[in-house]
Backbone as a ProteinNet text record, in pm:
[ID]
protein_1_A
[PRIMARY]
MAKKFSHSYEVCACKHVTLGEILYAIKEKNANTIEKIGELTDAGTCCGCCVSSEKDFGEEKMELYLTTILDKFVKVS
[TERTIARY]
-1234.3	-1260.5	-1097	-1129.4	-1005.6	-915.6	-795	-703.7	-666.8	-664.9	-648.3	-527	-503.4	-320.5	-328	-218.1	-214.1	-174.1	-155.5	-124.8	50.9	123.1	242.2	292.2	216.5	242.7	308.6	386.5	512.4	449.8	409.5	375	454.5	527.9	657.5	762.8	835.7	963.4	1079.4	1070.8	1207.1	1217.5	1085.9	1127.1	1037.1	1022.2	970.5	868.1	759.4	656.4	538.4	462.5	388.1	242	134.4	8.4	-62.8	-11.9	-81.5	-26.7	102	123	83.3	37.7	-59.8	-164.3	-274.8	-401.3	-376	-290.3	-264.1	-289.2	-189.5	-173.6	-332.3	-420	-507.4	-637.8	-650.9	-746.7	-752.9	-591.3	-582.6	-535.2	-464.2	-376.7	-412.3	-528.4	-647.9	-568.2	-495	-417.5	-498.7	-542.5	-641.3	-595.7	-450.1	-400.6	-259.8	-198.8	-84	13.7	24.1	98.6	102.7	-12.1	-34.3	47.4	18.9	55.8	196.9	259.4	427.2	487.3	402.6	463.2	447.4	375.1	365.7	438.3	443.2	525.1	627.6	619.2	772.6	716.6	592.7	529.8	528.9	597.2	557.9	661.1	770.7	831.8	982.3	990	1131	1124.8	1118.4	1063.8	936.1	825.9	710.9	658.3	701.2	617	526.2	538.2	403.3	285.6	263.4	167.6	84.5	123.3	-14.4	44.6	-43.9	-5.5	63	23.5	72.4	213	272.5	395.3	478.9	432.1	514	580.5	727.9	812.2	872.3	842.8	936.5	897.7	991.5	954.6	802.2	788.4	708.2	594.1	482.8	381.2	369.7	382.4	297.7	132.9	152.9	1.2	-100.5	-44.6	-106.4	-77.7	-124.7	-72.5	-167.2	-83.3	-148.4	-250.6	-288.2	-395.4	-540.3	-476.1	-562.7	-657.6	-535	-577.6	-632.1	-607.8	-688.1	-838.8	-852.8	-1013.7	-1097.9	-988.9	-1094.8	-1125.1	-1033.7	-1052.1	-1051.4	-1073.6	-1087.9	-1219.2	-1320.7	-1487.6	-1446.5	-1497.1	-1508.9	-1636	-1664.2	-1756	-1818
1348.1	1200.4	1113.7	1039.1	978.1	912.7	880.4	848.7	718.2	669.1	503.9	456.3	354.8	362.1	167.4	155.7	31.9	-78.9	-217.7	-299.6	-292	-250.8	-194.4	-78	1.8	124.3	94.8	143.2	96.4	192.9	96.1	163.6	217.1	142.8	121	114.1	271.2	255.4	227.2	168.1	133.6	-19.6	-111.9	-226	-302.5	-166.1	-209.1	-259.2	-239.4	-364.5	-244.8	-360.9	-272.3	-298.1	-195.4	-216.5	-349.8	-446.5	-539.8	-631.6	-646.4	-735.5	-701.9	-587.2	-547.7	-574	-593	-618.1	-826.2	-858.6	-984.6	-1037.3	-962.5	-987.6	-982.3	-879.3	-844.6	-931.2	-948.1	-1021.6	-1233.5	-1225.5	-1401.5	-1479.5	-1352.5	-1375	-1358.4	-1269.2	-1188.6	-1138	-1026.9	-911.5	-824.9	-797.8	-686.1	-576.1	-564	-483.4	-428.7	-328.2	-302.1	-342.1	-428.7	-544.8	-629.3	-704.8	-830.3	-804.5	-674.9	-669.2	-618.3	-586.1	-591.2	-738.8	-849.1	-931	-1035.8	-976.6	-1054	-1014	-845.9	-804.7	-712.7	-702.3	-595.3	-458.9	-429.3	-309.1	-239	-96.3	-35.6	-81.7	-169.8	-237.9	-130.8	-40	19.7	137.8	269.4	421.9	443.4	390.7	403.5	514.6	600.3	664.8	640.4	540.1	435.8	413	426.7	398.5	466.8	593.3	712	845	933.8	1073.6	1121	1089.2	1146	1099	961.4	890.9	954.9	995.8	1038.6	1185.2	1164.7	1281.3	1311.6	1266.1	1337.1	1474.5	1519.4	1647.5	1679.7	1564.9	1524.4	1410.6	1426.8	1336.8	1187	1146.5	1007.5	997.1	940.4	928.2	850.7	719	627.5	599.4	568.2	512.4	365.9	290.9	148.4	173	291.6	283.4	317.7	395.3	391	290.2	235.2	103.7	15.1	-19.8	-109.2	-34.3	50.4	146.9	117.5	117.7	43.3	-71.8	-189.3	-287.7	-415.5	-378	-441.7	-396.8	-470.5	-462.5	-462.6	-355.3	-390.9	-460.6	-554.4	-638.8	-609.4
-948.4	-972.4	-961.9	-910.3	-865	-987	-971.6	-1043.3	-1019.8	-1162.8	-1166.4	-1203.2	-1104.6	-1118.1	-1164.5	-1261.4	-1267.7	-1185	-1229.8	-1106.9	-1090.8	-1208.2	-1199.1	-1121.9	-1076.2	-1024.7	-875.5	-869.2	-749.4	-625.7	-504.5	-379	-331.5	-300.9	-188.1	-264.9	-268.2	-354.2	-247.8	-164.6	-70.4	-106.4	-131.5	-88.6	-280	-359.9	-477	-492.2	-413.9	-415.5	-492.7	-587.8	-665.2	-611.7	-673.5	-629.8	-677.9	-777.4	-811	-698.9	-611.1	-497.2	-408.4	-352.3	-262.3	-276.1	-380.3	-406.8	-428.5	-456.5	-467.7	-294.7	-187.3	-97.5	-19	-36.8	24.4	-34	-151.1	-193.6	-210	-188.1	-196.8	-78.2	0	108.5	221.4	230.2	345.1	416.1	388.3	450.2	454.2	572.9	584.4	701.7	738.2	803.1	746.4	775.1	727.7	769	874.5	983.3	839.9	831.2	713.1	606.8	511.9	390.8	408.3	517.2	564.3	539.2	624	634.9	511.1	413.7	285.4	162.8	149.2	56.1	124.6	232.5	280.3	273.9	220.6	137.2	345.1	316.6	464.4	567.4	525.9	646.5	653.9	532.8	561.6	651.6	538.5	579.4	640.1	583.3	630	541.2	445.8	386.6	303.8	256.6	152.1	263	402.2	490.4	477.1	513.9	498.1	497.9	460.1	421.6	568.9	671.7	785.8	850.1	780.7	782.8	679.7	577.9	460.1	517.4	516.1	515.2	422.7	292.2	194.9	165.1	63.9	-8.5	-88.2	-203.6	-271.1	-208.3	-185.9	-173.1	-254.8	-150.5	-288.4	-342.5	-422.2	-466.4	-437.2	-390.8	-332	-190.4	-106.9	28.7	40.8	151.9	179.3	273.8	313.7	413.5	342.3	190.7	93.7	15.7	13.3	-51.4	27.9	163.1	253.5	255.5	284.3	320.5	195.5	55.4	-22	-44	-47.7	-22.7	37.2	175.3	285.7	375.6	353.3	382.6	570.8	635.7	803.1	793.6	894.1	929.6	1051.4
[MASK]
+++++++++++++++++++++++++++++++++++++++++++++++++++++++++++++++++++++++++++++

């Protein structure tokens, strides 16, 4: 079963960007790439650990990544 995250969940610890801010960028500002999310929110622009599990070099892995969010909310046409 997938875990539910609140909109206040901090996805990017370096820049203190929440899930709500990322979803707003995706849904309202048409951010459909990691780069566009970074331009609009600064998420993923520092250490990059929040981008994907492959880029996460921390000892404790994150629970939610930008790539996961994009996969769920951005529909490929």
